[in-house]
C-alpha positions in Angstrom: -67.4 44.2 16.4 -64.0 45.4 17.4 -61.4 44.6 14.8 -64.0 43.0 12.4 -63.9 44.0 8.7 -66.8 45.9 7.2 -69.2 43.8 5.0 -70.5 45.0 1.7 -73.9 45.8 3.1 -72.3 47.9 5.9 -70.3 49.8 3.5 -73.3 50.5 1.4 -75.2 51.8 4.4 -72.2 53.8 5.4 -71.9 55.4 1.9 -75.6 56.3 1.7 -75.4 58.0 5.2 -72.3 59.9 4.3 -73.9 61.3 1.1 -76.9 62.4 3.2 -74.7 64.4 5.7 -72.4 66.2 3.3 -71.3 69.9 3.9 -71.1 72.5 1.1 -67.4 71.5 0.3 -68.0 67.7 0.3 -66.8 67.1 3.8 -68.7 64.8 5.9 -70.5 66.3 8.9 -69.7 63.4 11.3 -71.6 64.9 14.3 -74.9 64.4 12.3 -74.1 60.8 11.2 -75.8 58.1 13.2 -73.4 55.2 13.9 -74.0 51.7 12.5 -75.0 49.0 14.9 -71.9 47.8 16.7 -69.6 50.6 15.2 -68.5 53.8 16.5 -68.0 57.2 14.6 -64.2 56.8 14.8 -64.2 53.5 13.2 -66.6 54.7 10.4 -64.5 57.6 9.8 -61.3 55.6 9.5 -63.0 53.2 7.1 -64.3 56.1 5.0 -60.7 57.3 4.6 -59.9 53.9 3.0 -63.0 53.9 0.9 -62.5 57.4 -0.3 -59.9 56.2 -2.9 -62.7 54.5 -4.9 -65.0 57.4 -5.1 -64.9 61.0 -6.5 -66.8 64.1 -5.5 -68.9 65.5 -8.4 -70.0 68.7 -6.6 -73.1 67.5 -4.9 -72.3 63.9 -3.7 -69.7 61.1 -3.8 -69.9 58.7 -6.8 -68.1 55.6 -7.7 -65.1 56.2 -10.1 -65.4 55.0 -13.6 -62.4 52.9 -14.5 -61.2 52.5 -18.0 -58.5 50.4 -19.7 -56.4 53.5 -20.3 -55.9 54.3 -16.6 -53.2 51.8 -15.3 -52.0 52.2 -11.7 -48.4 51.1 -12.3 -46.3 50.9 -15.6 -45.0 47.6 -16.6 -41.9 46.8 -18.8 -41.6 43.8 -21.1 -38.8 41.4 -20.7 -37.0 39.7 -23.5 -38.1 36.2 -24.5 -35.8 33.5 -23.1 -35.2 30.0 -24.5 -37.0 28.4 -21.5 -40.2 30.5 -21.9 -41.7 31.3 -25.2 -44.0 33.9 -23.6 -42.7 37.3 -22.7 -43.0 38.2 -19.1 -44.0 41.5 -17.5 -42.8 42.9 -14.2 -43.8 45.9 -12.3 -41.3 48.9 -12.3 -39.7 49.2 -8.8 -39.0 52.6 -7.4 -36.9 53.6 -4.3 -39.2 54.6 -1.4 -36.9 55.2 1.5 -33.1 55.8 1.7 -31.6 55.8 5.2 -28.0 56.5 5.9 -26.2 55.4 9.2 -22.9 56.5 10.6 -22.8 59.9 8.9 -23.5 58.4 5.4 -21.0 55.5 5.6 -23.8 52.9 5.2 -27.0 53.5 3.1 -30.0 51.3 2.9 -32.6 51.5 0.2 -36.1 49.9 0.3 -37.8 49.1 -3.0 -41.6 48.7 -3.6 
């Protein structure tokens, strides 16, 4: 299964195994975790780092985060109505991520997300 994505069933099994093998501080004791069929521990560890964003540690185990309507990831701004469109449009705010200068600052490049 090299290069294959994890299925929902594999993610649930991985999550239950990780909660069984937690240390006192909430870190996973990877040497005690039995690998899934067709997966190795390094792959499972990397996938857990991506899954970790969806969970929070409550002191004893990892639990799924509760999302509500007030927690929005990115702010949006409202554009003015135009004659072509009667509906107002929303766009995501862009921010500068990287600014690189070449030739001692003569040329600068900015990348937006």
